[in-house]
The first five atom37 places (N, CA, C, CB, O) and aatype in JSON, in Angstrom:
{
  "aatype": [12, 6, 11, 13, 6, 7, 15, 6, 11, 0, 10, 15, 18, 3, 6, 9, 19, 6, 9, 0, 0, 7, 17, 7, 19, 16, 10, 14, 1, 6, 13, 9, 6, 13, 18, 19, 11, 2, 2, 7, 7, 18, 14, 14, 13, 3, 0, 9, 6, 7, 6, 6, 18, 19, 18, 0, 9, 3, 18, 13, 9, 14, 10, 7, 16, 9, 3, 1, 10, 9, 1, 3, 2, 19, 7, 5, 7, 19, 3, 9, 5, 7, 11, 19, 14, 13, 0, 0, 3, 14, 0, 3, 2, 19, 13, 19, 10, 15, 10, 0, 14, 6, 3, 18, 7, 15, 19, 18, 10, 13, 7, 8, 6, 2, 3, 14, 7, 6, 7, 15, 15, 15, 0, 13, 9, 4, 7, 15, 13, 16, 3, 13, 9, 16, 7, 10, 16, 2, 6, 18, 5, 3, 6],
  "atom_mask": [
    [1, 1, 1, 1, 1],
    [1, 1, 1, 1, 1],
    [1, 1, 1, 1, 1],
    [1, 1, 1, 1, 1],
    [1, 1, 1, 1, 1],
    [1, 1, 1, 0, 1],
    [1, 1, 1, 1, 1],
    [1, 1, 1, 1, 1],
    [1, 1, 1, 1, 1],
    [1, 1, 1, 1, 1],
    [1, 1, 1, 1, 1],
    [1, 1, 1, 1, 1],
    [1, 1, 1, 1, 1],
    [1, 1, 1, 1, 1],
    [1, 1, 1, 1, 1],
    [1, 1, 1, 1, 1],
    [1, 1, 1, 1, 1],
    [1, 1, 1, 1, 1],
    [1, 1, 1, 1, 1],
    [1, 1, 1, 1, 1],
    [1, 1, 1, 1, 1],
    [1, 1, 1, 0, 1],
    [1, 1, 1, 1, 1],
    [1, 1, 1, 0, 1],
    [1, 1, 1, 1, 1],
    [1, 1, 1, 1, 1],
    [1, 1, 1, 1, 1],
    [1, 1, 1, 1, 1],
    [1, 1, 1, 1, 1],
    [1, 1, 1, 1, 1],
    [1, 1, 1, 1, 1],
    [1, 1, 1, 1, 1],
    [1, 1, 1, 1, 1],
    [1, 1, 1, 1, 1],
    [1, 1, 1, 1, 1],
    [1, 1, 1, 1, 1],
    [1, 1, 1, 1, 1],
    [1, 1, 1, 1, 1],
    [1, 1, 1, 1, 1],
    [1, 1, 1, 0, 1],
    [1, 1, 1, 0, 1],
    [1, 1, 1, 1, 1],
    [1, 1, 1, 1, 1],
    [1, 1, 1, 1, 1],
    [1, 1, 1, 1, 1],
    [1, 1, 1, 1, 1],
    [1, 1, 1, 1, 1],
    [1, 1, 1, 1, 1],
    [1, 1, 1, 1, 1],
    [1, 1, 1, 0, 1],
    [1, 1, 1, 1, 1],
    [1, 1, 1, 1, 1],
    [1, 1, 1, 1, 1],
    [1, 1, 1, 1, 1],
    [1, 1, 1, 1, 1],
    [1, 1, 1, 1, 1],
    [1, 1, 1, 1, 1],
    [1, 1, 1, 1, 1],
    [1, 1, 1, 1, 1],
    [1, 1, 1, 1, 1],
    [1, 1, 1, 1, 1],
    [1, 1, 1, 1, 1],
    [1, 1, 1, 1, 1],
    [1, 1, 1, 0, 1],
    [1, 1, 1, 1, 1],
    [1, 1, 1, 1, 1],
    [1, 1, 1, 1, 1],
    [1, 1, 1, 1, 1],
    [1, 1, 1, 1, 1],
    [1, 1, 1, 1, 1],
    [1, 1, 1, 1, 1],
    [1, 1, 1, 1, 1],
    [1, 1, 1, 1, 1],
    [1, 1, 1, 1, 1],
    [1, 1, 1, 0, 1],
    [1, 1, 1, 1, 1],
    [1, 1, 1, 0, 1],
    [1, 1, 1, 1, 1],
    [1, 1, 1, 1, 1],
    [1, 1, 1, 1, 1],
    [1, 1, 1, 1, 1],
    [1, 1, 1, 0, 1],
    [1, 1, 1, 1, 1],
    [1, 1, 1, 1, 1],
    [1, 1, 1, 1, 1],
    [1, 1, 1, 1, 1],
    [1, 1, 1, 1, 1],
    [1, 1, 1, 1, 1],
    [1, 1, 1, 1, 1],
    [1, 1, 1, 1, 1],
    [1, 1, 1, 1, 1],
    [1, 1, 1, 1, 1],
    [1, 1, 1, 1, 1],
    [1, 1, 1, 1, 1],
    [1, 1, 1, 1, 1],
    [1, 1, 1, 1, 1],
    [1, 1, 1, 1, 1],
    [1, 1, 1, 1, 1],
    [1, 1, 1, 1, 1],
    [1, 1, 1, 1, 1],
    [1, 1, 1, 1, 1],
    [1, 1, 1, 1, 1],
    [1, 1, 1, 1, 1],
    [1, 1, 1, 1, 1],
    [1, 1, 1, 0, 1],
    [1, 1, 1, 1, 1],
    [1, 1, 1, 1, 1],
    [1, 1, 1, 1, 1],
    [1, 1, 1, 1, 1],
    [1, 1, 1, 1, 1],
    [1, 1, 1, 0, 1],
    [1, 1, 1, 1, 1],
    [1, 1, 1, 1, 1],
    [1, 1, 1, 1, 1],
    [1, 1, 1, 1, 1],
    [1, 1, 1, 1, 1],
    [1, 1, 1, 0, 1],
    [1, 1, 1, 1, 1],
    [1, 1, 1, 0, 1],
    [1, 1, 1, 1, 1],
    [1, 1, 1, 1, 1],
    [1, 1, 1, 1, 1],
    [1, 1, 1, 1, 1],
    [1, 1, 1, 1, 1],
    [1, 1, 1, 1, 1],
    [1, 1, 1, 1, 1],
    [1, 1, 1, 0, 1],
    [1, 1, 1, 1, 1],
    [1, 1, 1, 1, 1],
    [1, 1, 1, 1, 1],
    [1, 1, 1, 1, 1],
    [1, 1, 1, 1, 1],
    [1, 1, 1, 1, 1],
    [1, 1, 1, 1, 1],
    [1, 1, 1, 0, 1],
    [1, 1, 1, 1, 1],
    [1, 1, 1, 1, 1],
    [1, 1, 1, 1, 1],
    [1, 1, 1, 1, 1],
    [1, 1, 1, 1, 1],
    [1, 1, 1, 1, 1],
    [1, 1, 1, 1, 1],
    [1, 1, 1, 1, 1]
  ],
  "atom_positions": [
    [[0.83, -1.08, -0.02], [0.34, 0.48, -0.21], [1.12, 1.48, 0.06], [-0.72, 0.84, 0.52], [2.09, 1.54, 0.82]],
    [[0.54, 2.41, -0.74], [1.14, 3.41, -0.8], [0.92, 4.13, 0.4], [0.87, 4.01, -1.87], [-0.15, 4.23, 1.0]],
    [[2.44, 4.81, 0.83], [2.37, 6.14, 1.64], [1.2, 6.94, 1.82], [3.21, 7.02, 1.13], [0.69, 7.24, 0.74]],
    [[0.66, 7.35, 2.73], [-0.28, 8.2, 2.65], [0.17, 9.72, 2.97], [-1.3, 7.72, 3.49], [0.87, 10.12, 3.9]],
    [[-0.29, 10.25, 2.18], [0.22, 11.81, 2.52], [-0.23, 12.62, 3.69], [-0.15, 12.71, 1.42], [-1.42, 12.64, 3.98]],
    [[0.61, 13.24, 4.34], [0.51, 13.92, 5.69], [0.59, 12.96, 6.62], [0.0, 0.0, 0.0], [0.13, 13.29, 7.72]],
    [[1.21, 11.43, 6.48], [1.3, 10.68, 7.47], [2.24, 11.28, 8.28], [1.55, 9.43, 7.15], [3.01, 12.0, 7.64]],
    [[2.5, 11.23, 9.76], [3.29, 11.55, 10.75], [4.57, 10.7, 10.64], [2.58, 11.41, 12.01], [4.79, 9.79, 9.84]],
    [[5.4, 11.21, 11.67], [6.43, 10.49, 12.11], [6.39, 9.0, 12.18], [6.68, 10.94, 13.22], [5.52, 8.42, 12.82]],
    [[7.14, 8.53, 11.67], [6.9, 6.42, 11.93], [7.23, 6.4, 13.54], [8.56, 4.95, 10.79], [8.05, 6.99, 14.24]],
    [[6.07, 5.34, 13.82], [6.52, 4.73, 15.06], [6.92, 3.02, 14.84], [5.24, 4.96, 16.19], [6.57, 2.31, 13.89]],
    [[7.8, 2.61, 16.08], [8.2, 1.51, 15.61], [6.64, 0.39, 16.21], [9.95, 1.19, 16.28], [5.54, 0.87, 16.47]],
    [[6.9, -0.64, 16.27], [5.94, -1.88, 16.66], [5.84, -1.6, 18.45], [6.8, -3.7, 16.14], [4.89, -1.33, 19.18]],
    [[7.12, -1.79, 18.66], [7.22, -1.62, 20.15], [6.97, -0.34, 20.77], [8.47, -1.97, 20.57], [7.12, -0.24, 21.98]],
    [[6.48, 1.02, 19.81], [6.3, 1.72, 20.77], [4.8, 1.97, 20.6], [7.23, 2.83, 20.82], [3.98, 2.39, 21.41]],
    [[4.69, 1.7, 19.62], [2.82, 1.21, 19.49], [2.03, 0.66, 20.65], [2.56, -0.1, 18.42], [1.0, 1.08, 21.19]],
    [[2.76, -0.34, 20.87], [2.49, -1.31, 22.02], [2.39, -0.91, 23.1], [3.26, -2.18, 22.21], [1.43, -1.21, 23.81]],
    [[3.47, -0.07, 23.52], [3.37, 0.71, 23.99], [2.49, 1.79, 24.74], [3.73, 0.76, 23.52], [2.11, 1.83, 25.91]],
    [[2.31, 2.62, 23.69], [1.44, 3.71, 23.71], [-0.01, 2.8, 24.04], [1.51, 4.66, 22.16], [-0.57, 3.24, 25.04]],
    [[-0.79, 1.5, 23.35], [-1.97, 1.03, 23.59], [-1.57, 0.52, 25.11], [-2.51, -0.07, 22.45], [-2.42, 0.77, 25.96]],
    [[-0.31, -0.19, 25.58], [-0.53, -0.26, 27.47], [-0.55, 0.61, 27.9], [0.34, -0.8, 28.42], [-0.82, 0.56, 29.1]],
    [[-0.35, 1.76, 27.42], [-1.09, 3.09, 28.41], [-2.47, 3.11, 28.65], [0.0, 0.0, 0.0], [-2.84, 2.93, 29.81]],
    [[-3.49, 3.32, 27.57], [-4.49, 3.35, 27.57], [-4.87, 1.36, 28.01], [-4.85, 4.19, 26.17], [-6.05, 1.12, 27.73]],
    [[-4.42, 0.61, 28.35], [-4.96, -0.75, 29.24], [-5.05, -1.4, 28.23], [0.0, 0.0, 0.0], [-4.94, -2.52, 28.74]],
    [[-5.17, -1.6, 27.15], [-5.66, -2.28, 25.87], [-4.41, -3.03, 25.02], [-6.39, -1.1, 24.89], [-3.32, -2.53, 24.73]],
    [[-4.88, -4.3, 24.75], [-4.0, -4.53, 23.44], [-4.58, -4.12, 21.81], [-3.71, -6.15, 23.45], [-5.75, -4.12, 21.43]],
    [[-3.75, -3.91, 21.28], [-4.39, -3.64, 19.83], [-3.9, -4.83, 18.94], [-3.87, -2.1, 19.12], [-2.92, -5.53, 19.19]],
    [[-4.83, -4.96, 17.73], [-4.7, -6.01, 16.97], [-3.32, -6.06, 16.28], [-5.77, -6.03, 16.07], [-2.88, -4.92, 16.08]],
    [[-2.61, -6.93, 15.91], [-1.65, -7.21, 15.25], [-1.68, -6.28, 13.79], [-1.68, -8.7, 15.15], [-0.84, -5.42, 13.54]],
    [[-2.46, -6.54, 13.16], [-2.59, -5.97, 11.95], [-2.67, -4.36, 11.9], [-3.74, -6.57, 11.37], [-2.08, -3.62, 11.12]],
    [[-3.87, -3.87, 13.33], [-3.79, -2.34, 12.97], [-2.18, -1.6, 13.85], [-5.56, -1.48, 13.69], [-1.88, -0.43, 13.62]],
    [[-1.39, -2.41, 14.74], [-0.17, -2.12, 14.92], [0.64, -1.96, 13.57], [0.34, -3.09, 15.76], [1.06, -0.83, 13.29]],
    [[0.87, -3.04, 12.7], [1.19, -2.94, 11.73], [0.95, -1.89, 10.47], [0.97, -3.82, 11.66], [1.82, -1.42, 9.74]],
    [[-0.37, -1.68, 10.42], [-0.37, -0.61, 9.81], [-0.12, 1.1, 10.03], [-1.24, -0.83, 9.49], [0.2, 2.02, 9.28]],
    [[-0.39, 0.99, 11.2], [0.36, 2.05, 11.82], [1.89, 2.26, 11.61], [0.15, 1.91, 13.14], [2.3, 3.21, 10.94]],
    [[2.52, 1.57, 12.05], [4.24, 1.23, 11.72], [4.19, 1.92, 10.25], [4.81, -0.81, 11.65], [4.92, 2.89, 10.08]],
    [[3.46, 1.51, 9.3], [3.6, 2.09, 7.84], [3.13, 3.41, 7.62], [2.9, 1.3, 6.85], [3.82, 4.23, 7.03]],
    [[1.74, 3.72, 8.15], [1.3, 4.87, 7.99], [0.49, 5.35, 9.08], [0.71, 4.9, 6.88], [-0.69, 5.03, 9.25]],
    [[1.22, 6.22, 9.9], [0.84, 6.94, 11.16], [0.12, 8.21, 10.69], [2.14, 7.29, 12.12], [0.56, 9.36, 10.63]],
    [[-1.14, 7.7, 10.37], [-2.13, 9.24, 10.08], [-1.91, 9.49, 8.68], [0.0, 0.0, 0.0], [-0.96, 9.06, 8.03]],
    [[-2.74, 10.13, 8.32], [-2.71, 10.97, 6.82], [-3.57, 10.57, 6.01], [0.0, 0.0, 0.0], [-4.38, 9.73, 6.41]],
    [[-3.63, 10.99, 4.84], [-4.83, 10.64, 3.66], [-4.64, 9.83, 2.74], [-5.25, 11.67, 2.88], [-3.74, 10.07, 1.93]],
    [[-5.37, 8.73, 2.63], [-5.26, 7.31, 1.65], [-5.55, 7.6, 0.31], [-6.31, 6.08, 2.04], [-6.66, 7.97, -0.05]],
    [[-4.57, 7.43, -0.47], [-4.8, 7.47, -1.89], [-6.63, 7.07, -2.54], [-3.6, 6.29, -2.45], [-7.06, 6.95, -3.69]],
    [[-7.24, 6.97, -1.31], [-8.65, 5.99, -1.57], [-9.78, 7.18, -1.08], [-8.74, 4.22, -0.36], [-9.38, 8.15, -0.44]],
    [[-10.84, 7.06, -1.34], [-11.57, 7.97, -0.9], [-13.29, 7.13, -0.11], [-11.69, 9.05, -2.33], [-14.24, 7.72, 0.39]],
    [[-13.15, 6.11, -0.25], [-14.07, 5.23, 0.47], [-13.62, 3.61, 0.86], [-15.31, 5.2, -0.43], [-12.61, 2.97, 0.56]],
    [[-14.53, 3.35, 1.47], [-14.47, 1.81, 2.47], [-15.53, 0.84, 2.43], [-14.47, 2.06, 4.04], [-16.51, 0.71, 3.16]],
    [[-15.01, -0.05, 1.1], [-16.37, -0.55, 1.03], [-16.54, -2.23, 2.44], [-16.58, -1.06, -1.05], [-15.98, -3.31, 2.62]],
    [[-17.76, -1.36, 3.11], [-17.86, -2.54, 4.34], [-18.73, -3.53, 3.96], [0.0, 0.0, 0.0], [-18.93, -3.75, 2.76]],
    [[-19.37, -4.26, 4.97], [-19.96, -5.67, 4.49], [-21.48, -5.49, 3.83], [-20.07, -6.76, 5.9], [-22.15, -6.35, 3.25]],
    [[-21.78, -4.1, 4.1], [-23.27, -3.7, 3.4], [-23.32, -2.65, 2.47], [-24.3, -3.25, 4.4], [-24.16, -2.59, 1.58]],
    [[-22.16, -1.58, 2.74], [-22.37, -0.17, 1.76], [-20.93, 0.14, 1.71], [-23.4, 1.29, 2.46], [-20.03, -0.42, 2.33]],
    [[-20.87, 1.16, 0.85], [-19.73, 1.75, 0.68], [-19.97, 3.24, 1.51], [-19.39, 1.81, -0.92], [-20.97, 3.95, 1.43]],
    [[-18.72, 3.49, 2.32], [-18.74, 4.75, 2.95], [-17.42, 5.73, 2.51], [-18.78, 4.45, 4.54], [-16.31, 5.26, 2.26]],
    [[-17.76, 7.21, 2.46], [-16.47, 7.98, 2.47], [-15.87, 7.88, 3.49], [-16.52, 9.23, 2.26], [-16.39, 7.5, 4.53]],
    [[-14.56, 8.24, 3.34], [-13.38, 8.47, 4.16], [-12.56, 9.1, 3.56], [-12.77, 7.46, 4.63], [-12.33, 9.07, 2.35]],
    [[-11.88, 9.94, 4.67], [-11.45, 11.34, 4.22], [-9.52, 10.65, 5.12], [-12.8, 13.25, 5.24], [-8.81, 9.94, 4.4]],
    [[-9.14, 10.89, 6.18], [-8.26, 10.42, 6.92], [-8.31, 9.64, 7.81], [-7.83, 11.07, 7.27], [-9.3, 9.25, 8.44]],
    [[-6.66, 9.19, 7.98], [-7.01, 8.27, 9.02], [-5.91, 9.29, 10.55], [-6.37, 6.21, 8.4], [-5.02, 10.14, 10.41]],
    [[-6.26, 8.96, 11.27], [-5.72, 9.77, 12.44], [-4.28, 9.37, 13.03], [-6.73, 9.65, 13.58], [-3.97, 8.18, 13.07]],
    [[-3.75, 9.95, 13.31], [-2.1, 9.95, 13.83], [-2.52, 9.29, 15.21], [-1.14, 11.76, 14.02], [-3.49, 9.54, 15.91]],
    [[-1.57, 8.44, 15.37], [-1.64, 7.59, 16.82], [-1.29, 8.64, 17.74], [-0.52, 6.19, 17.01], [-1.96, 8.45, 18.76]],
    [[-0.43, 9.86, 17.91], [-0.21, 11.29, 18.47], [-1.66, 11.42, 19.01], [0.0, 0.0, 0.0], [-2.08, 11.15, 20.13]],
    [[-2.3, 11.9, 17.97], [-3.74, 12.66, 18.16], [-4.66, 11.32, 18.76], [-4.47, 13.42, 16.41], [-5.33, 11.56, 19.76]],
    [[-4.73, 10.0, 18.23], [-5.29, 9.22, 19.13], [-4.76, 9.43, 20.51], [-5.15, 7.94, 18.73], [-5.53, 9.95, 21.33]],
    [[-4.02, 9.22, 20.74], [-3.33, 8.64, 22.39], [-3.85, 9.97, 23.3], [-1.09, 8.46, 22.48], [-4.08, 9.7, 24.48]],
    [[-4.09, 11.57, 22.82], [-4.63, 12.36, 23.53], [-5.91, 12.41, 23.61], [-4.25, 13.28, 23.32], [-6.44, 12.73, 24.68]],
    [[-6.79, 12.04, 22.28], [-8.04, 11.74, 22.32], [-8.47, 11.31, 23.67], [-8.29, 10.83, 21.38], [-8.9, 11.99, 24.6]],
    [[-8.2, 9.6, 23.57], [-8.11, 8.54, 24.48], [-7.75, 9.42, 26.19], [-6.73, 7.38, 23.81], [-8.5, 9.64, 27.14]],
    [[-6.57, 9.67, 26.0], [-6.13, 10.03, 27.63], [-7.22, 11.3, 28.04], [-4.18, 10.69, 27.78], [-7.76, 11.28, 29.14]],
    [[-7.43, 12.16, 27.28], [-8.63, 13.5, 27.67], [-9.87, 12.86, 27.99], [-9.03, 14.67, 26.3], [-10.63, 13.22, 28.9]],
    [[-10.06, 11.85, 27.16], [-11.69, 11.46, 27.39], [-11.74, 10.47, 28.75], [-12.42, 10.48, 25.85], [-12.72, 10.39, 29.49]],
    [[-10.71, 9.87, 28.91], [-10.62, 8.91, 29.84], [-10.58, 10.0, 31.43], [-9.1, 7.84, 29.42], [-11.17, 9.98, 32.52]],
    [[-9.54, 10.86, 30.79], [-9.11, 11.92, 32.28], [-10.42, 12.61, 32.65], [0.0, 0.0, 0.0], [-10.58, 13.2, 33.72]],
    [[-11.52, 12.46, 31.55], [-12.65, 13.61, 31.97], [-13.82, 12.53, 32.37], [-13.2, 14.87, 30.49], [-14.99, 12.89, 32.42]],
    [[-13.48, 11.4, 32.61], [-14.4, 10.32, 32.83], [-14.84, 9.91, 32.05], [0.0, 0.0, 0.0], [-15.57, 8.98, 32.38]],
    [[-14.82, 10.18, 30.71], [-15.88, 9.51, 29.64], [-15.11, 7.88, 29.31], [-16.01, 10.69, 27.92], [-14.03, 7.47, 28.87]],
    [[-16.34, 7.33, 29.78], [-15.81, 5.59, 29.23], [-15.73, 5.83, 27.53], [-17.35, 3.99, 29.68], [-16.45, 6.42, 26.73]],
    [[-14.79, 5.23, 27.46], [-14.56, 5.22, 25.52], [-15.05, 3.43, 25.22], [-12.15, 5.59, 24.83], [-14.7, 2.81, 24.21]],
    [[-15.84, 2.89, 26.27], [-16.48, 1.7, 25.88], [-15.41, 0.98, 25.23], [-17.7, 1.88, 25.0], [-16.03, 0.36, 24.37]],
    [[-13.93, 0.6, 25.08], [-13.64, -0.29, 24.21], [-13.54, -0.08, 22.91], [0.0, 0.0, 0.0], [-13.54, -1.0, 22.09]],
    [[-13.43, 1.39, 22.55], [-13.61, 1.69, 21.01], [-11.94, 2.95, 21.03], [-15.74, 2.67, 20.54], [-11.67, 3.88, 21.78]],
    [[-11.21, 2.38, 19.89], [-10.48, 3.65, 19.32], [-10.53, 4.06, 18.5], [-9.57, 3.8, 19.23], [-10.43, 3.36, 17.49]],
    [[-10.74, 5.67, 18.37], [-10.97, 6.15, 17.05], [-9.85, 5.92, 16.23], [-11.3, 7.53, 17.02], [-8.81, 5.61, 16.81]],
    [[-9.85, 6.01, 14.77], [-8.94, 5.81, 13.98], [-8.73, 6.41, 12.46], [-9.0, 4.66, 14.01], [-7.67, 6.36, 11.84]],
    [[-9.89, 6.95, 12.01], [-9.86, 7.49, 10.91], [-11.44, 8.25, 10.75], [-9.44, 6.36, 9.86], [-12.34, 7.73, 11.41]],
    [[-11.75, 9.38, 9.96], [-12.97, 9.9, 10.09], [-13.21, 10.1, 8.32], [-12.98, 11.35, 11.19], [-12.45, 10.0, 7.36]],
    [[-14.54, 10.41, 8.44], [-15.1, 10.77, 6.98], [-15.06, 12.21, 6.27], [-16.53, 10.45, 7.01], [-14.31, 12.97, 6.89]],
    [[-15.61, 12.74, 5.25], [-15.39, 14.18, 5.64], [-16.31, 14.88, 6.21], [-15.1, 14.9, 4.69], [-16.39, 16.1, 6.11]],
    [[-17.13, 14.11, 6.9], [-18.29, 15.14, 7.55], [-17.6, 14.98, 9.46], [-20.53, 14.26, 7.2], [-18.25, 15.22, 10.47]],
    [[-16.49, 14.62, 9.41], [-15.71, 14.17, 10.73], [-16.67, 13.03, 11.15], [-15.51, 15.46, 12.02], [-16.52, 12.92, 12.37]],
    [[-17.51, 12.2, 10.76], [-17.82, 10.93, 11.83], [-16.6, 9.99, 11.73], [-19.31, 9.98, 11.41], [-15.85, 9.75, 10.78]],
    [[-16.64, 9.6, 12.82], [-15.6, 8.63, 13.56], [-15.79, 7.1, 13.21], [-15.78, 8.78, 15.21], [-16.8, 6.53, 13.61]],
    [[-14.62, 6.26, 12.29], [-14.56, 5.1, 12.26], [-13.73, 4.53, 13.47], [-14.14, 4.8, 11.04], [-12.67, 5.11, 13.72]],
    [[-14.05, 3.59, 14.16], [-13.44, 3.36, 15.59], [-13.05, 2.01, 15.41], [-14.47, 3.57, 16.94], [-13.73, 1.5, 14.51]],
    [[-12.1, 1.13, 15.97], [-11.42, 0.11, 16.09], [-12.22, -0.7, 17.61], [-9.75, 0.62, 16.13], [-11.97, -0.26, 18.74]],
    [[-12.9, -1.57, 17.44], [-13.78, -2.4, 18.49], [-12.56, -3.03, 19.36], [-14.91, -3.71, 17.7], [-11.63, -3.46, 18.67]],
    [[-12.42, -3.18, 20.89], [-11.09, -3.93, 21.64], [-12.19, -4.52, 22.69], [-9.54, -2.73, 22.44], [-11.86, -4.88, 23.82]],
    [[-13.39, -4.57, 22.25], [-14.56, -5.36, 23.22], [-14.29, -6.78, 23.11], [-16.22, -5.13, 22.73], [-13.93, -7.15, 22.0]],
    [[-14.37, -7.5, 23.87], [-14.09, -9.15, 23.88], [-15.36, -9.73, 22.94], [-14.16, -9.93, 25.71], [-15.16, -10.9, 22.61]],
    [[-16.32, -9.3, 22.55], [-17.43, -9.74, 22.33], [-17.55, -9.57, 20.37], [-18.54, -8.82, 23.4], [-18.15, -10.2, 19.5]],
    [[-16.66, -8.43, 20.36], [-16.33, -8.32, 18.67], [-14.99, -7.46, 18.74], [-17.72, -7.39, 17.59], [-15.08, -6.33, 18.27]],
    [[-14.17, -7.71, 19.08], [-12.87, -7.41, 19.13], [-12.4, -7.24, 17.65], [-12.12, -8.47, 19.91], [-12.62, -8.19, 16.9]],
    [[-11.72, -6.02, 17.1], [-10.89, -6.14, 16.06], [-12.27, -5.38, 14.81], [0.0, 0.0, 0.0], [-12.08, -4.76, 13.77]],
    [[-13.53, -5.76, 15.47], [-14.5, -4.94, 14.39], [-14.41, -3.48, 14.35], [-15.98, -5.2, 14.68], [-14.03, -2.74, 15.25]],
    [[-14.91, -3.08, 12.94], [-14.91, -1.83, 12.89], [-16.38, -1.18, 12.59], [-13.91, -1.51, 11.97], [-17.25, -1.8, 11.98]],
    [[-16.56, 0.18, 13.1], [-17.94, 1.03, 13.17], [-17.55, 2.21, 12.81], [-18.71, 1.16, 14.56], [-16.43, 2.73, 12.81]],
    [[-18.69, 2.62, 12.45], [-18.73, 4.12, 12.24], [-19.53, 4.86, 13.13], [-19.18, 4.46, 10.96], [-20.75, 4.74, 13.11]],
    [[-18.83, 5.79, 14.07], [-19.86, 6.73, 15.0], [-20.06, 7.92, 14.3], [-19.31, 7.15, 16.52], [-19.21, 8.8, 14.13]],
    [[-21.43, 7.93, 13.82], [-21.72, 9.26, 13.35], [-22.21, 10.64, 14.44], [0.0, 0.0, 0.0], [-22.49, 10.26, 15.57]],
    [[-22.29, 11.63, 14.29], [-22.83, 13.07, 15.0], [-23.8, 13.36, 14.54], [-22.1, 14.29, 14.93], [-23.91, 13.39, 13.32]],
    [[-25.19, 13.77, 15.64], [-26.02, 14.81, 14.62], [-25.9, 15.88, 15.07], [-27.47, 14.67, 14.38], [-25.38, 16.19, 16.14]],
    [[-26.51, 16.72, 14.08], [-26.08, 18.18, 14.07], [-26.91, 18.74, 15.51], [-26.62, 19.07, 12.44], [-26.39, 19.81, 15.84]],
    [[-27.65, 18.5, 16.15], [-28.15, 18.57, 17.61], [-27.78, 17.52, 18.65], [-29.56, 18.55, 17.59], [-28.29, 16.49, 19.06]],
    [[-26.4, 18.38, 18.97], [-25.93, 17.17, 20.61], [-26.39, 16.88, 21.38], [-25.16, 17.3, 21.54], [-25.83, 16.2, 22.23]],
    [[-27.9, 17.31, 21.48], [-28.86, 16.44, 22.5], [-29.1, 15.06, 21.92], [0.0, 0.0, 0.0], [-29.69, 14.2, 22.59]],
    [[-28.8, 14.9, 21.06], [-29.59, 13.72, 20.0], [-28.55, 12.55, 20.08], [-29.82, 14.29, 18.1], [-28.86, 11.42, 19.7]],
    [[-27.12, 12.88, 20.67], [-26.71, 11.49, 21.09], [-25.77, 11.64, 19.4], [0.0, 0.0, 0.0], [-25.58, 12.59, 18.64]],
    [[-25.38, 10.18, 19.38], [-24.97, 10.17, 18.12], [-25.32, 8.44, 17.54], [-23.27, 10.71, 18.13], [-26.26, 8.06, 18.23]],
    [[-25.0, 7.55, 16.77], [-25.34, 6.48, 16.0], [-24.3, 5.85, 15.46], [-26.14, 6.78, 15.07], [-23.19, 6.32, 15.23]],
    [[-24.71, 4.65, 15.25], [-23.07, 3.79, 15.0], [-23.41, 2.7, 13.62], [-22.48, 2.53, 16.82], [-24.55, 2.22, 13.52]],
    [[-22.81, 2.51, 13.06], [-22.93, 1.47, 11.71], [-21.92, 0.8, 11.97], [-22.86, 2.02, 10.14], [-20.93, 1.21, 12.57]],
    [[-22.18, -0.86, 11.29], [-21.13, -1.87, 11.41], [-20.84, -1.75, 10.3], [-21.33, -3.2, 11.84], [-21.61, -1.71, 9.34]],
    [[-19.16, -1.67, 10.32], [-18.2, -1.57, 9.06], [-18.03, -3.47, 8.38], [-16.34, -0.74, 9.78], [-18.5, -4.3, 7.62]],
    [[-16.87, -3.16, 9.49], [-16.51, -4.99, 9.09], [-16.14, -5.84, 10.39], [-14.92, -5.22, 7.95], [-16.48, -5.67, 11.56]],
    [[-15.59, -6.5, 9.99], [-15.61, -7.52, 11.15], [-13.91, -7.4, 11.45], [0.0, 0.0, 0.0], [-13.52, -7.98, 12.46]],
    [[-13.07, -6.83, 10.78], [-11.79, -6.68, 11.14], [-11.07, -5.46, 10.6], [-11.15, -7.82, 10.79], [-11.45, -4.64, 9.77]],
    [[-9.79, -5.58, 11.37], [-9.0, -4.14, 10.76], [-8.55, -4.54, 9.27], [-7.4, -3.65, 11.79], [-8.19, -3.7, 8.45]],
    [[-8.6, -5.67, 9.06], [-7.81, -6.22, 7.58], [-8.55, -5.93, 6.63], [-7.52, -7.77, 7.36], [-8.19, -5.25, 5.66]],
    [[-9.98, -6.53, 6.82], [-11.05, -6.39, 6.17], [-11.42, -4.59, 5.56], [-12.08, -7.04, 7.22], [-11.65, -4.05, 4.48]],
    [[-11.3, -4.23, 6.83], [-11.2, -2.31, 6.2], [-10.37, -1.99, 5.23], [-10.63, -1.14, 7.28], [-10.58, -1.48, 4.13]],
    [[-9.07, -2.45, 5.91], [-8.15, -1.84, 4.8], [-8.21, -2.66, 3.47], [-6.59, -1.79, 5.3], [-8.31, -1.94, 2.48]],
    [[-8.19, -3.82, 3.25], [-8.48, -4.28, 1.83], [-9.71, -3.66, 1.29], [-8.64, -5.78, 1.75], [-9.88, -3.68, 0.07]],
    [[-10.54, -3.14, 2.04], [-11.81, -2.67, 1.5], [-11.62, -1.24, 1.0], [0.0, 0.0, 0.0], [-12.6, -0.66, 0.54]],
    [[-10.38, -0.59, 1.06], [-10.29, 0.95, 0.47], [-10.68, 1.07, -0.75], [-8.97, 1.55, 0.44], [-10.76, -0.06, -1.23]],
    [[-10.97, 1.83, -1.48], [-11.39, 1.68, -2.58], [-11.66, 3.09, -3.23], [-12.46, 0.81, -2.49], [-11.61, 3.99, -2.39]],
    [[-11.9, 3.48, -4.4], [-12.03, 4.56, -5.15], [-13.47, 4.91, -5.15], [-11.48, 4.36, -6.46], [-13.98, 5.97, -4.78]],
    [[-14.0, 3.94, -5.59], [-15.65, 3.53, -5.58], [-17.13, 4.52, -4.76], [-15.58, 1.98, -4.71], [-18.35, 4.38, -4.78]],
    [[-16.29, 5.39, -4.19], [-17.54, 6.25, -3.48], [-17.91, 7.0, -4.32], [-17.32, 7.11, -2.25], [-17.25, 7.64, -5.14]],
    [[-19.5, 6.93, -4.07], [-20.64, 7.45, -5.15], [-21.64, 8.36, -4.21], [-21.6, 6.01, -5.97], [-22.71, 7.79, -3.99]],
    [[-21.57, 9.14, -3.86], [-22.28, 10.17, -3.33], [-24.11, 10.16, -3.7], [-21.48, 11.47, -3.94], [-24.55, 10.69, -4.71]],
    [[-24.81, 9.6, -2.89], [-26.16, 9.21, -3.73], [-27.19, 10.47, -2.9], [-26.8, 7.15, -3.42], [-28.38, 10.59, -3.21]]
  ]
}
């Protein structure tokens, strides 16, 4: 896979494992290997083909930013519920990796509503990070 435009400083496998240990989690091997090669940035693709739909994708979140997001949320008492944000669509809806035992490695898209009082919605994208990466495509069609 090509290097992503705007990817941040490369991290080693061990550095990523250490960051995740600080969150109290174990990341899937394929997620770590991906971030060793591409620490965030803009992919040369505009979509992800999920199990049921094709979703627009804009960028992958650098690991340093993910770390700050998780630490800030946990520090404020927010339960991240075993979900690690790693990418976003053009509307800044967030793709998350589940680390919960019942669906470890699955990927979801968490959307936000215009009215903060309405909460958020989520959609199952695929069953693994590998499926997510292999589903990257330039086939997005805004209907």
